[in-house]
N, CA, C and O atoms as CSV, one atom per row, in Angstrom:
chain,resi,resn,atom,element,x,y,z
A,1,UNK,N,N,89.085,97.058,95.363
A,1,UNK,CA,C,89.503,97.847,94.691
A,1,UNK,C,C,89.152,98.948,93.998
A,1,UNK,O,O,89.197,98.703,92.793
A,2,UNK,N,N,88.731,100.364,94.298
A,2,UNK,CA,C,87.829,101.375,93.539
A,2,UNK,C,C,88.503,101.234,91.874
A,2,UNK,O,O,89.621,100.879,91.502
A,3,UNK,N,N,87.672,101.540,91.347
A,3,UNK,CA,C,88.252,101.764,89.527
A,3,UNK,C,C,87.715,103.310,89.514
A,3,UNK,O,O,86.988,103.844,90.351
A,4,UNK,N,N,88.164,103.762,88.568
A,4,UNK,CA,C,87.979,104.946,88.360
A,4,UNK,C,C,87.581,105.094,86.671
A,4,UNK,O,O,87.924,104.155,85.953
A,5,UNK,N,N,87.008,106.029,86.169
A,5,UNK,CA,C,86.627,105.889,84.151
A,5,UNK,C,C,87.148,107.925,84.230
A,5,UNK,O,O,87.575,108.353,83.157
A,6,UNK,N,N,87.080,108.986,85.438
A,6,UNK,CA,C,86.778,109.981,85.549
A,6,UNK,C,C,88.665,110.464,85.291
A,6,UNK,O,O,89.604,109.976,85.920
A,7,UNK,N,N,88.728,111.221,84.510
A,7,UNK,CA,C,89.933,111.532,84.512
A,7,UNK,C,C,90.051,112.432,85.962
A,7,UNK,O,O,90.900,112.004,86.744
A,8,UNK,N,N,89.445,113.380,86.305
A,8,UNK,CA,C,89.398,114.218,87.593
A,8,UNK,C,C,89.908,113.046,88.337
A,8,UNK,O,O,91.033,113.425,88.663
A,9,UNK,N,N,89.753,111.831,88.809
A,9,UNK,CA,C,90.249,110.792,89.911
A,9,UNK,C,C,91.530,110.734,89.708
A,9,UNK,O,O,92.049,110.054,90.592
A,10,UNK,N,N,92.327,111.154,88.911
A,10,UNK,CA,C,94.082,110.626,88.786
A,10,UNK,C,C,94.775,111.928,88.845
A,10,UNK,O,O,94.683,112.441,87.729
A,11,UNK,N,N,95.235,112.462,89.417
A,11,UNK,CA,C,96.053,113.882,90.459
A,11,UNK,C,C,97.151,113.961,88.668
A,11,UNK,O,O,97.182,113.073,87.817
A,12,UNK,N,N,97.653,114.878,88.641
A,12,UNK,CA,C,98.458,115.103,87.522
A,12,UNK,C,C,100.011,114.964,87.476
A,12,UNK,O,O,100.436,115.949,88.079
A,13,UNK,N,N,101.051,114.211,87.049
A,13,UNK,CA,C,101.884,113.917,87.372
A,13,UNK,C,C,102.891,115.029,87.560
A,13,UNK,O,O,102.880,115.826,86.622
A,14,UNK,N,N,103.976,115.366,88.759
A,14,UNK,CA,C,104.426,115.729,89.152
A,14,UNK,C,C,106.045,115.578,89.121
A,14,UNK,O,O,106.459,114.631,89.789
A,15,UNK,N,N,107.098,116.417,88.404
A,15,UNK,CA,C,108.090,116.783,88.668
A,15,UNK,C,C,108.796,115.053,90.046
A,15,UNK,O,O,108.350,114.400,90.989
A,16,UNK,N,N,109.815,115.121,89.368
A,16,UNK,CA,C,110.166,113.839,90.300
A,16,UNK,C,C,111.275,114.867,91.419
A,16,UNK,O,O,111.854,115.865,90.989
A,17,UNK,N,N,111.367,114.513,92.482
A,17,UNK,CA,C,111.919,114.671,93.255
A,17,UNK,C,C,113.905,114.594,93.476
A,17,UNK,O,O,114.472,113.502,93.531
A,18,UNK,N,N,114.600,115.791,93.561
A,18,UNK,CA,C,115.833,115.647,93.729
A,18,UNK,C,C,116.724,113.625,94.604
A,18,UNK,O,O,117.497,112.697,94.365
A,19,UNK,N,N,115.916,114.101,95.448
A,19,UNK,CA,C,116.312,112.898,96.562
A,19,UNK,C,C,115.993,111.808,95.546
A,19,UNK,O,O,117.026,111.488,94.958
A,20,UNK,N,N,115.006,111.175,95.162
A,20,UNK,CA,C,114.860,110.137,94.188
A,20,UNK,C,C,115.805,110.493,92.995
A,20,UNK,O,O,116.230,109.400,92.621
A,21,UNK,N,N,116.213,111.225,92.403
A,21,UNK,CA,C,116.864,111.501,91.131
A,21,UNK,C,C,117.667,111.268,91.463
A,21,UNK,O,O,117.921,110.116,91.109
A,22,UNK,N,N,118.505,111.726,92.109
A,22,UNK,CA,C,120.426,111.280,93.373
A,22,UNK,C,C,119.961,109.530,93.455
A,22,UNK,O,O,120.884,108.732,93.295
A,23,UNK,N,N,118.964,109.136,93.629
A,23,UNK,CA,C,119.276,107.926,93.886
A,23,UNK,C,C,118.690,107.176,92.764
A,23,UNK,O,O,118.897,105.963,92.819
A,24,UNK,N,N,118.037,107.583,91.800
A,24,UNK,CA,C,118.569,106.818,90.062
A,24,UNK,C,C,119.428,106.524,89.706
A,24,UNK,O,O,119.774,105.525,89.076
A,25,UNK,N,N,120.336,108.064,90.353
A,25,UNK,CA,C,121.059,108.475,89.149
A,25,UNK,C,C,122.418,107.329,89.532
A,25,UNK,O,O,123.165,106.831,88.690
A,26,UNK,N,N,122.483,107.041,91.408
A,26,UNK,CA,C,123.118,105.235,91.721
A,26,UNK,C,C,123.102,104.250,91.263
A,26,UNK,O,O,124.110,103.582,91.033
A,27,UNK,N,N,121.944,103.919,91.018
A,27,UNK,CA,C,121.384,102.937,90.888
A,27,UNK,C,C,121.891,102.592,88.696
A,27,UNK,O,O,122.357,101.623,88.097
A,28,UNK,N,N,121.527,103.720,88.348
A,28,UNK,CA,C,122.458,103.226,86.736
A,28,UNK,C,C,123.816,103.695,86.686
A,28,UNK,O,O,124.210,103.969,85.553
A,29,UNK,N,N,124.690,103.869,87.698
A,29,UNK,CA,C,125.611,103.792,87.609
A,29,UNK,C,C,126.154,102.801,88.267
A,29,UNK,O,O,127.361,102.625,88.094
A,30,UNK,N,N,125.651,102.185,88.894
A,30,UNK,CA,C,125.530,100.659,89.391
A,30,UNK,C,C,125.479,99.185,88.660
A,30,UNK,O,O,125.962,98.054,88.640
A,31,UNK,N,N,124.704,99.906,88.189
A,31,UNK,CA,C,124.208,99.303,86.771
A,31,UNK,C,C,124.882,98.783,85.258
A,31,UNK,O,O,124.995,97.747,84.604
A,32,UNK,N,N,125.309,100.505,85.162
A,32,UNK,CA,C,126.295,100.261,84.088
A,32,UNK,C,C,128.014,100.526,84.356
A,32,UNK,O,O,128.949,100.711,83.577
A,33,UNK,N,N,127.930,100.456,85.661
A,33,UNK,CA,C,129.752,100.366,86.240
A,33,UNK,C,C,130.888,99.495,85.707
A,33,UNK,O,O,132.089,99.758,85.749
A,34,UNK,N,N,130.254,98.332,85.162
A,34,UNK,CA,C,131.374,97.601,84.296
A,34,UNK,C,C,131.372,97.380,82.653
A,34,UNK,O,O,131.810,96.441,81.989
A,35,UNK,N,N,130.676,98.674,82.231
A,35,UNK,CA,C,129.905,98.281,81.037
A,35,UNK,C,C,131.483,98.342,80.067
A,35,UNK,O,O,131.538,97.580,79.101
A,36,UNK,N,N,132.693,99.236,80.354
A,36,UNK,CA,C,133.509,98.946,79.353
A,36,UNK,C,C,134.269,97.843,79.251
A,36,UNK,O,O,135.029,97.535,78.333
A,37,UNK,N,N,133.962,97.115,80.499
A,37,UNK,CA,C,134.698,96.207,79.890
A,37,UNK,C,C,134.057,94.473,79.426
A,37,UNK,O,O,134.378,93.356,79.023
A,38,UNK,N,N,133.012,95.291,79.837
A,38,UNK,CA,C,131.528,94.067,79.084
A,38,UNK,C,C,132.198,94.603,77.220
A,38,UNK,O,O,132.851,93.906,76.443
A,39,UNK,N,N,131.750,95.906,77.050
A,39,UNK,CA,C,131.599,96.224,75.354
A,39,UNK,C,C,132.862,96.392,74.973
A,39,UNK,O,O,133.054,96.407,73.757
A,40,UNK,N,N,134.293,96.596,76.080
A,40,UNK,CA,C,135.704,96.370,75.540
A,40,UNK,C,C,135.851,97.801,75.116
A,40,UNK,O,O,136.410,97.892,74.023
A,41,UNK,N,N,135.562,98.784,75.581
A,41,UNK,CA,C,135.279,100.344,75.063
A,41,UNK,C,C,136.048,100.807,76.044
A,41,UNK,O,O,136.142,100.262,77.144
A,42,UNK,N,N,136.857,102.218,75.577
A,42,UNK,CA,C,136.916,103.505,76.647
A,42,UNK,C,C,135.601,104.190,77.060
A,42,UNK,O,O,135.138,105.069,76.332
A,43,UNK,N,N,134.958,103.815,78.233
A,43,UNK,CA,C,133.630,104.797,78.337
A,43,UNK,C,C,134.620,106.422,78.906
A,43,UNK,O,O,134.121,107.518,78.655
A,44,UNK,N,N,135.603,106.353,79.440
A,44,UNK,CA,C,135.622,107.607,79.825
A,44,UNK,C,C,135.831,109.127,78.655
A,44,UNK,O,O,135.858,110.353,78.764
A,45,UNK,N,N,135.926,108.244,77.728
A,45,UNK,CA,C,135.376,109.755,76.776
A,45,UNK,C,C,133.448,109.758,76.223
A,45,UNK,O,O,132.971,110.335,75.246
A,46,UNK,N,N,132.668,108.839,77.341
A,46,UNK,CA,C,130.853,108.834,77.142
A,46,UNK,C,C,131.069,110.221,77.997
A,46,UNK,O,O,131.934,110.398,78.854
A,47,UNK,N,N,130.060,111.174,77.552
A,47,UNK,CA,C,129.618,111.827,78.751
A,47,UNK,C,C,128.230,112.112,78.817
A,47,UNK,O,O,127.545,112.186,77.797
A,48,UNK,N,N,127.831,112.256,79.823
A,48,UNK,CA,C,126.348,111.727,80.373
A,48,UNK,C,C,125.125,113.634,80.961
A,48,UNK,O,O,125.486,114.433,81.825
A,49,UNK,N,N,123.877,113.735,80.155
A,49,UNK,CA,C,123.584,114.840,80.208
A,49,UNK,C,C,122.458,114.849,81.684
A,49,UNK,O,O,121.732,113.864,81.814
A,50,UNK,N,N,122.408,115.516,82.305
A,50,UNK,CA,C,122.175,115.195,83.636
A,50,UNK,C,C,120.110,115.708,82.905
A,50,UNK,O,O,119.129,114.973,83.021
A,51,UNK,N,N,120.128,116.759,82.413
A,51,UNK,CA,C,118.587,116.813,81.756
A,51,UNK,C,C,118.116,115.814,81.174
A,51,UNK,O,O,117.030,115.382,81.561
A,52,UNK,N,N,118.808,115.175,80.082
A,52,UNK,CA,C,118.143,114.016,79.280
A,52,UNK,C,C,118.117,112.734,80.716
A,52,UNK,O,O,116.949,112.668,81.098
A,53,UNK,N,N,118.753,112.059,81.300
A,53,UNK,CA,C,118.755,111.039,82.492
A,53,UNK,C,C,117.547,111.547,83.154
A,53,UNK,O,O,116.709,110.656,83.291
A,54,UNK,N,N,117.126,112.887,83.687
A,54,UNK,CA,C,115.829,113.426,84.561
A,54,UNK,C,C,114.689,113.376,83.466
A,54,UNK,O,O,113.550,113.266,83.921
A,55,UNK,N,N,114.795,113.427,82.370
A,55,UNK,CA,C,113.956,113.303,81.664
A,55,UNK,C,C,113.254,111.487,81.814
A,55,UNK,O,O,112.247,110.969,82.296
A,56,UNK,N,N,114.921,110.868,80.825
A,56,UNK,CA,C,114.210,109.527,81.304
A,56,UNK,C,C,113.720,109.173,82.594
A,56,UNK,O,O,112.565,108.839,82.857
A,57,UNK,N,N,114.294,109.231,83.064
A,57,UNK,CA,C,113.208,109.128,84.643
A,57,UNK,C,C,111.848,109.349,84.299
A,57,UNK,O,O,110.932,108.538,84.163
A,58,UNK,N,N,111.871,110.540,84.185
A,58,UNK,CA,C,110.341,111.057,84.488
A,58,UNK,C,C,109.224,110.355,83.272
A,58,UNK,O,O,108.005,110.321,83.444
A,59,UNK,N,N,109.846,109.885,82.187
A,59,UNK,CA,C,108.830,109.275,81.189
A,59,UNK,C,C,108.805,107.683,81.919
A,59,UNK,O,O,107.813,106.988,82.138
A,60,UNK,N,N,109.904,107.449,82.138
A,60,UNK,CA,C,109.730,105.776,82.634
A,60,UNK,C,C,108.412,105.776,84.147
A,60,UNK,O,O,107.415,105.082,84.348
A,61,UNK,N,N,108.838,106.524,84.672
A,61,UNK,CA,C,108.103,106.354,85.593
A,61,UNK,C,C,106.250,107.104,85.276
A,61,UNK,O,O,105.505,107.084,86.255
A,62,UNK,N,N,105.874,107.498,84.381
A,62,UNK,CA,C,104.946,108.107,83.903
A,62,UNK,C,C,103.989,106.557,83.046
A,62,UNK,O,O,102.799,106.276,83.189
A,63,UNK,N,N,104.979,105.857,82.245
A,63,UNK,CA,C,105.007,104.627,81.705
A,63,UNK,C,C,104.007,103.482,83.170
A,63,UNK,O,O,102.862,103.098,83.405
A,64,UNK,N,N,105.256,103.391,83.705
A,64,UNK,CA,C,105.399,102.450,85.021
A,64,UNK,C,C,103.270,103.130,85.365
A,64,UNK,O,O,102.298,102.616,84.812
A,65,UNK,N,N,103.215,104.247,86.323
A,65,UNK,CA,C,101.877,104.994,86.681
A,65,UNK,C,C,100.869,104.387,85.558
A,65,UNK,O,O,99.920,103.661,85.853
A,66,UNK,N,N,101.250,104.839,84.029
A,66,UNK,CA,C,100.009,104.571,82.834
A,66,UNK,C,C,99.512,102.740,83.327
A,66,UNK,O,O,98.442,102.168,83.533
A,67,UNK,N,N,101.207,102.279,83.346
A,67,UNK,CA,C,100.064,100.497,83.300
A,67,UNK,C,C,99.660,100.371,84.468
A,67,UNK,O,O,98.842,99.457,84.565
A,68,UNK,N,N,99.993,101.170,85.900
A,68,UNK,CA,C,99.239,100.343,87.208
A,68,UNK,C,C,98.166,100.953,86.590
A,68,UNK,O,O,97.588,99.938,86.203
A,69,UNK,N,N,97.541,101.786,86.250
A,69,UNK,CA,C,96.433,102.537,86.126
A,69,UNK,C,C,95.026,102.140,84.755
A,69,UNK,O,O,93.915,102.503,84.367
A,70,UNK,N,N,96.082,101.196,84.507
A,70,UNK,CA,C,95.128,101.366,82.642
A,70,UNK,C,C,94.755,99.575,82.441
A,70,UNK,O,O,93.834,98.974,81.887
A,71,UNK,N,N,96.199,99.064,83.332
A,71,UNK,CA,C,95.967,97.148,83.057
A,71,UNK,C,C,96.628,96.443,84.431
A,71,UNK,O,O,97.430,95.515,84.545
A,72,UNK,N,N,95.873,97.372,85.532
A,72,UNK,CA,C,96.156,96.642,86.533
A,72,UNK,C,C,97.433,96.141,87.293
A,72,UNK,O,O,97.459,95.280,88.172
A,73,UNK,N,N,98.746,97.025,86.651
A,73,UNK,CA,C,99.871,96.918,87.468
A,73,UNK,C,C,100.526,95.985,86.185
A,73,UNK,O,O,101.692,96.097,85.807
A,74,UNK,N,N,99.588,95.106,85.641
A,74,UNK,CA,C,100.822,94.282,84.837
A,74,UNK,C,C,101.103,95.124,83.559
A,74,UNK,O,O,101.969,94.766,82.761
């Protein structure tokens, strides 16, 4: 595996495309689908923010890439 210590060798992180975001939102909905029954609360009053979710997804992806680059994926 080629290793680098030059910042120019790494591209700048770009925004996640809409198709990927849509897939991530579907996955989150599946993971949290039974939240109301597990916590025994009424989740119909809970609202989400698409902007906040996108920010969360981007930060997770940036962190994933960071670990891949600097810790060999550990």
